[in-house]
LOGU-625899 format. One line per 3 residues: number of its first residue (from 0); their letters; for each residue x, y, z of N, C-alpha, C, O. Coordinates in steps of 0.2 Angstrom, whole numbers. Each point is the difference from the previous one (the first is absolute). Layout:
NUM) A) X:Y:Z:X:Y:Z:X:Y:Z:X:Y:Z; ...
This chain:
0) MRR) 378:201:-269:-2:-1:-6:-1:-7:-2:-5:-2:-3; 10:-2:5:0:-7:-2:-6:-3:4:-4:-5:-3; 3:6:9:-6:-2:4:-7:2:-4:-4:-4:0
3) FCK) 4:10:-2:-6:3:-3:-2:-4:-6:-6:-2:-1; 11:0:-3:-1:-4:-6:-1:-7:1:-2:-3:-5; 4:0:11:-2:-7:1:-7:-1:3:-2:-6:-1
6) RPK) -1:11:4:-6:-1:3:-6:-3:-5:-3:-4:2; 3:7:-8:-5:-3:-5:1:-7:-1:-5:-4:-1; 11:2:0:1:-7:-2:-2:-5:6:-2:-5:-1
9) EKF) 4:8:7:-2:-4:6:-8:-1:1:-2:-5:2; -1:11:-4:-7:-1:1:-3:-4:-6:-5:-4:2; 8:4:-8:-2:-5:-5:1:-7:2:-5:-4:-1
12) DSN) 11:3:3:2:-7:2:-5:-3:6:-2:-6:0; 1:10:5:-4:-2:6:-7:-1:-2:-4:-4:3; 1:7:-8:-7:-1:-2:-1:-5:-5:-6:-3:-1
15) IIG) 11:1:-3:-1:-5:-5:4:-6:1:1:-5:-5; 2:4:11:5:-6:1:-4:-6:-1:-6:-1:2; 9:-4:-6:-3:-6:-1:-6:0:-5:-3:-5:-1
18) QSY) 2:10:-2:-5:1:-5:3:2:-7:6:1:-1; -10:-1:-4:2:3:-7:-4:6:-1:-5:2:3; 8:2:-7:-3:7:-2:-7:-2:-3:0:-4:-4
21) PGG) -5:8:5:-7:-1:-3:1:-1:-7:3:4:-4; -6:-9:1:0:-2:-7:5:-6:0:-1:-4:-5; 6:3:9:4:-6:1:5:-1:-5:3:-5:0
24) CED) -2:10:-5:5:-2:-5:6:5:0:4:0:-5; -4:5:10:6:4:0:4:-1:6:-2:-1:5; 9:2:-7:5:-1:5:-1:6:5:-1:5:-1
27) LTR) 2:-7:8:-2:5:5:5:5:0:-2:6:2; 8:-7:-3:5:6:0:-1:5:-6:0:6:1; -3:-9:-7:-1:5:-5:-7:3:2:0:7:-1
30) AFA) -5:-10:4:-6:3:2:2:6:5:-3:6:-1; 7:-7:5:2:5:5:3:6:-3:-1:6:1; 6:-8:-5:4:6:-4:-4:4:-4:1:6:0
33) YAL) -6:-8:-3:-5:4:-4:-5:3:4:-1:6:-1; -1:-9:6:-5:3:5:3:6:3:-4:5:1; 10:-5:1:3:5:4:1:7:-4:0:5:3
36) VGG) 1:-6:-10:1:6:-4:-6:2:-4:0:3:-5; -6:-6:7:-6:1:-4:0:-2:-7:-2:3:-5; 5:-9:3:1:-2:-6:7:1:-3:4:-4:-2
39) GTD) -3:11:1:7:2:-2:2:-2:-7:6:-2:0; -10:2:-4:2:-3:-7:0:5:-5:1:-1:-6; -3:8:7:0:5:-5:7:3:-1:5:-1:4
42) DKY) -5:6:-9:7:3:-1:2:4:6:6:1:1; -11:2:2:2:5:6:4:-5:5:5:3:3; -7:-9:-2:4:-4:5:7:-1:-2:5:0:3
45) NKT) -4:-2:-10:6:-1:-2:5:6:0:6:-1:1; -9:7:-3:4:6:0:2:2:7:5:3:1; -8:-6:5:2:1:6:7:-2:1:4:3:4
48) FNL) -2:-8:-7:7:-4:0:5:2:-5:5:-3:-1; -7:9:-3:4:2:-5:2:-5:-5:6:0:-2; -11:-4:0:2:-5:-5:-1:2:-7:-4:5:-2
51) ILS) 8:-7:-3:-1:1:-7:-5:-4:-2:-2:-5:3; -1:7:-9:-6:-4:-3:1:-7:-1:-4:-4:0; 11:2:-2:1:-7:-1:1:-4:6:2:-6:-1
54) EQI) -2:9:7:1:-4:6:-6:0:5:1:3:5; -6:-5:-7:-6:0:4:1:-5:6:3:-5:-1; -6:7:6:0:-5:6:-7:-1:3:-5:3:-3
57) NPL) 5:-7:8:-7:-1:3:1:0:8:6:-1:2; -11:2:1:0:1:7:3:-6:4:3:1:5; -4:-7:-8:3:-6:4:8:0:0:3:-1:5
60) DVR) 0:3:-11:7:0:-1:3:6:5:5:-1:3; -9:6:-3:2:6:4:0:-2:8:5:2:4; -10:-5:-2:-1:-2:7:5:-5:2:3:0:5
63) INY) -1:-5:-9:5:-5:1:7:3:1:4:-1:4; -3:6:-9:6:4:1:1:4:6:5:1:3; -11:2:-1:0:4:6:1:-4:6:4:2:4
66) EKC) -7:-8:-3:2:-4:5:7:-2:1:3:0:5; 0:-1:-11:7:-2:0:4:6:2:5:-1:4; -6:7:-6:4:5:1:-1:4:7:4:3:3
69) CIE) -11:-3:-1:-2:4:5:-2:-4:7:1:3:5; -4:-8:-6:-2:-4:6:5:-5:2:1:0:7; 3:-3:-11:5:-5:2:6:4:3:2:5:-3
72) EDG) 1:-7:9:5:4:3:6:1:-3:4:4:1; -3:-9:-6:7:1:-4:-2:4:-7:4:0:-4; -10:3:4:-2:3:-6:4:7:-1:2:3:5
75) EVY) -1:-1:-11:4:6:-1:-3:6:2:3:4:3; -10:-3:-3:-3:6:2:0:0:8:1:5:3; -3:-11:0:0:-1:7:7:2:3:0:4:5
78) QAV) 5:-6:-8:7:1:3:1:7:-1:4:3:5; -6:1:-10:1:7:-1:-3:4:5:3:5:3; -9:-7:-1:-4:4:5:3:-1:7:0:4:4
81) VWE) 2:-10:-3:3:-2:7:6:4:0:2:3:6; 3:-2:-11:6:4:0:-2:7:2:4:3:4; -9:0:-8:-2:7:2:-2:1:7:2:5:3
84) RQN) -5:-10:0:-3:1:7:6:0:4:0:3:6; 5:-7:-7:6:-1:4:5:6:-1:4:1:4; -5:3:-9:4:6:-2:-4:6:-1:0:3:-5
87) PEA) -4:-1:10:-4:6:0:3:6:-2:-3:5:-3; 10:-4:4:3:6:-2:2:0:-7:2:6:-3; -3:-11:-1:2:0:-7:-5:5:-4:-5:1:2
90) EGK) 9:3:-6:-4:5:-4:-2:-3:-7:2:-5:-2; -6:9:-1:-2:-1:-7:-5:-6:-1:1:-5:-3; -7:6:7:-5:-5:0:-6:2:-4:-2:6:0
93) VNG) -1:-11:-3:-6:1:-4:-5:-6:2:1:-5:-1; -7:7:4:-5:-5:2:3:-5:5:-2:-6:-1; 7:8:5:3:-5:5:6:-4:-2:3:-3:4
96) VSY) -1:4:-10:6:-4:-2:5:5:-3:-2:6:-3; 8:-7:2:5:5:-2:0:0:-8:-2:-4:-3; 5:10:1:1:0:-8:3:-6:-3:-1:-2:-5
99) NFY) 6:0:9:4:-6:-2:-4:-6:-2:2:-3:-5; -7:2:9:-5:-6:-2:-3:1:-7:0:-5:-4; -2:11:2:-3:1:-6:5:0:-6:-2:-2:-5
102) STG) 8:3:7:5:0:-6:4:-7:-1:2:-2:-5; -2:-2:11:3:-6:0:-4:-6:0:2:-6:-1; -8:7:4:-5:-6:1:-2:-4:-7:0:3:-5
105) SKE) -2:-9:6:-2:-4:-6:-6:2:-3:-4:4:4; 2:-6:-10:-7:2:-3:-5:-3:5:-5:3:1; 6:-9:1:-5:-4:5:-1:4:6:-6:1:2
108) ASR) 11:2:1:0:4:6:-4:6:-1:-4:2:4; 5:2:-10:-3:6:-1:-8:-1:-2:-4:4:3; 3:-10:-6:-7:-2:-1:-4:-1:7:-6:2:0
111) AWS) 10:-6:4:-4:-1:6:-1:6:5:-5:1:3; 10:4:-4:-1:6:4:-6:4:-3:-3:3:4; 3:-3:-11:-6:4:-3:-7:-4:2:-4:4:1
114) YTH) 4:-10:0:-6:-4:2:-2:2:7:-6:1:1; 11:0:3:-2:2:7:-3:7:0:-5:0:3; 7:4:-7:-3:7:0:-7:0:-4:-4:4:1
117) HLV) 4:-9:-6:-6:-1:-3:-6:-2:5:-5:2:0; 7:-7:4:-5:-2:5:-2:6:5:-5:0:2; 10:4:0:-1:5:5:-5:5:-4:-5:2:4
120) HIF) 5:-1:-10:-4:5:-4:-7:-4:0:-5:4:1; 4:-10:-2:-6:-4:0:-4:1:7:-5:1:0; 9:-2:5:-3:-1:7:-1:7:3:-3:1:5
123) RNY) 4:5:-9:-2:6:2:-7:1:-1:-4:4:3; 1:-8:-8:-7:1:-2:-4:-7:1:-6:1:0; 9:-6:0:-3:-7:1:3:-4:5:5:1:3
126) RFF) -9:-6:-1:3:-5:5:-2:-7:-3:-4:-1:-4; 9:-4:6:-1:-6:-3:-5:-4:4:-1:1:7; -4:-5:-10:-5:-3:4:-1:-7:-2:2:-2:-6
129) MAA) -4:-2:10:-2:-7:-1:-8:-1:1:-2:1:5; -1:-3:-10:-8:-1:1:-1:-7:3:5:-4:1; -10:3:2:-2:-6:4:0:-6:-4:2:-6:2
132) DGY) -3:7:-9:0:-6:-4:7:-1:-3:1:-5:-5; 4:8:7:7:-1:-2:3:5:-6:6:-1:-1; -11:5:-2:3:5:-5:4:5:4:-1:2:6
135) AGL) 6:1:-10:4:5:3:0:6:-5:-1:-1:-6; 3:7:9:1:5:-5:1:7:4:3:0:6; -5:5:-9:2:7:3:-7:3:1:-4:0:-4
138) APL) 3:3:10:-6:4:2:2:7:2:5:1:2; -10:3:-1:1:7:2:3:0:8:-2:-5:3; 5:10:-1:3:0:6:-5:-1:6:2:-3:5
141) NTK) -8:6:-6:-4:0:5:-5:-6:0:-5:-1:4; 7:-4:-8:-3:-7:1:1:-3:7:6:0:2; -11:-3:1:1:-3:6:0:-7:0:-4:-4:-4
144) DNC) 8:1:9:0:-8:1:-6:-2:4:-2:4:5; 0:-10:-6:-5:-3:5:-6:5:2:-2:1:5; -1:2:-11:-6:4:1:-4:-2:-6:1:-5:-3
147) DDS) -6:10:2:-4:-1:-6:2:3:-6:-4:2:-4; 10:-2:2:3:2:-6:0:-6:-5:2:-6:2; -5:7:-8:0:-5:-5:2:2:-7:1:6:-1
150) VAF) 1:-10:-3:2:1:-7:-6:-1:-4:-4:-5:0; 2:10:-4:-6:0:-5:2:2:-7:5:4:-1; -8:-7:-3:1:1:-7:-6:3:-3:-6:-3:-1
153) LDG) 6:10:0:-6:4:-1:-1:0:-8:4:1:-4; -10:-2:3:-2:1:-7:2:6:-4:-1:5:3; 4:-5:-8:3:5:-4:7:3:2:2:4:-3
156) ANV) 1:-7:8:6:2:3:5:-4:-3:-1:-6:-1; 7:8:-1:6:-3:-2:4:-4:5:4:-4:-2; -4:6:8:4:-3:5:-5:-2:6:-5:3:1
159) PFV) 7:-7:4:-4:-2:6:1:6:5:5:4:-1; -10:-4:6:1:5:5:-1:-3:7:-3:-6:0; 6:9:5:-1:-2:7:-6:4:2:0:6:-1
162) IRL) -5:-9:4:-6:3:3:-1:-2:7:2:-5:2; -6:10:2:0:-2:7:-8:0:2:-3:5:-2; 1:-10:5:-7:0:2:-1:5:6:4:0:5
165) LGD) -10:3:-6:-1:5:5:-6:-2:5:-6:-1:-3; 7:0:9:-5:-3:4:-3:-6:-1:4:-5:-3; -10:3:4:-3:-6:-1:-4:-1:-6:-2:-5:-2
168) DTL) 1:11:-2:-4:0:-6:5:-3:-5:5:3:-2; -7:-9:-1:5:-3:-5:0:3:-7:4:-2:-4; -8:8:4:0:3:-7:5:6:0:2:3:-5
171) DWA) -1:0:11:4:6:1:7:-1:1:3:-3:4; 1:5:-9:7:-1:-1:4:7:-1:-3:4:-3; 9:-3:6:4:5:-2:6:-2:-5:2:-5:1
174) LVG) 0:9:-5:5:-1:-5:7:2:3:1:6:2; 3:-11:-1:7:1:3:4:2:-5:4:5:1; -4:-8:-7:5:1:-6:1:-5:-4:-1:-6:1
177) PCY) 4:7:-7:2:-5:-5:6:-5:3:4:2:4; -4:-8:-6:5:-5:2:2:-4:-6:-2:0:-5; 8:-4:7:2:-5:-5:0:-7:3:2:-1:6
180) VHG) -6:-3:-9:0:-7:2:3:-5:-5:-2:-1:-5; 8:-2:7:4:-4:-4:-4:-6:-2:-3:-4:4; 2:3:-11:-4:-6:-2:-7:2:-3:-2:-4:-4
183) VID) -1:9:6:-6:2:-2:0:8:-1:1:4:5; -2:-2:-11:1:7:-1:-6:4:-2:0:6:0; -5:-9:-2:-6:3:-2:-6:-3:2:0:-6:2
186) AKA) -6:9:-3:-6:-3:3:-2:-6:-4:-3:-5:3; 4:5:-10:-2:-6:-4:4:-6:3:-3:-6:1; 9:6:0:4:-5:3:-3:-2:7:0:-6:2
189) AME) -2:11:2:-2:-2:7:-7:-3:-1:-1:-5:4; -3:6:-8:-7:-3:-1:1:-7:-2:-4:-4:2; 10:2:-5:1:-6:-3:3:-5:6:1:-6:-1
192) NKS) 1:10:6:4:-4:6:-5:-1:6:-2:5:3; 1:-11:-2:-5:-1:5:2:2:7:-5:1:4; 11:0:-3:2:2:7:-2:7:2:1:2:6
195) FGG) -3:2:-11:-2:7:1:-7:1:1:-2:5:1; -2:-11:-1:-7:1:1:-4:3:-6:4:1:-5; -10:-1:5:-4:3:-5:-1:7:0:3:4:4
198) RTQ) -7:-2:-9:-1:8:0:-5:2:5:-5:-4:2; 6:10:1:-4:2:5:-1:8:0:5:3:-3; -10:-1:5:-1:8:0:2:3:7:-1:-2:5
201) IRL) 5:7:-6:2:4:6:-1:8:-1:-2:2:-6; 2:1:11:-2:7:0:6:4:3:2:-1:6; 2:5:-10:6:4:2:-3:6:3:-3:4:-3
204) V) 6:-3:9:-2:7:4:6:3:3:-1:6:3
């Protein structure tokens, strides 16, 4: 699980090392945290962590807490999982850790554990991706690396889509599915961003 949740960060770091996030004004850690959860700024995201209305959080805070509790080897969740693996005969487990963890763990550890399962839920339907121009986000599971998959902002649509070039005819494309691109969320913003190129006509088949 720890390795699974580290892979997107490694991919992000290797693709953007020595650069700034497109637009140049956003902290890289924040950009990654938001891209990883598809923005994650709505009420549904906050409810995932059982928060009361007066205690709103953001993906960056959750990510930093997750790294402290789950990635670092002295983290509370990391240590709990290690103990469980060393004591396989222990009874009363839920999702890989004992009942005791849920009753005695800190708020930070509980939040980090919830975040881990939130990521598992996301990655059942999406995969983290890095575009050639440095943008990051979530794309359908069947999106392919190093091929003719592209992000397109279709007129009339509220979200961007991944589309796939079919053959040599530059007009014929297949629709892979909707995606989230951190930093650009709609066609209007994309048209104002020169890195996405100009308007073009395509034929979905």
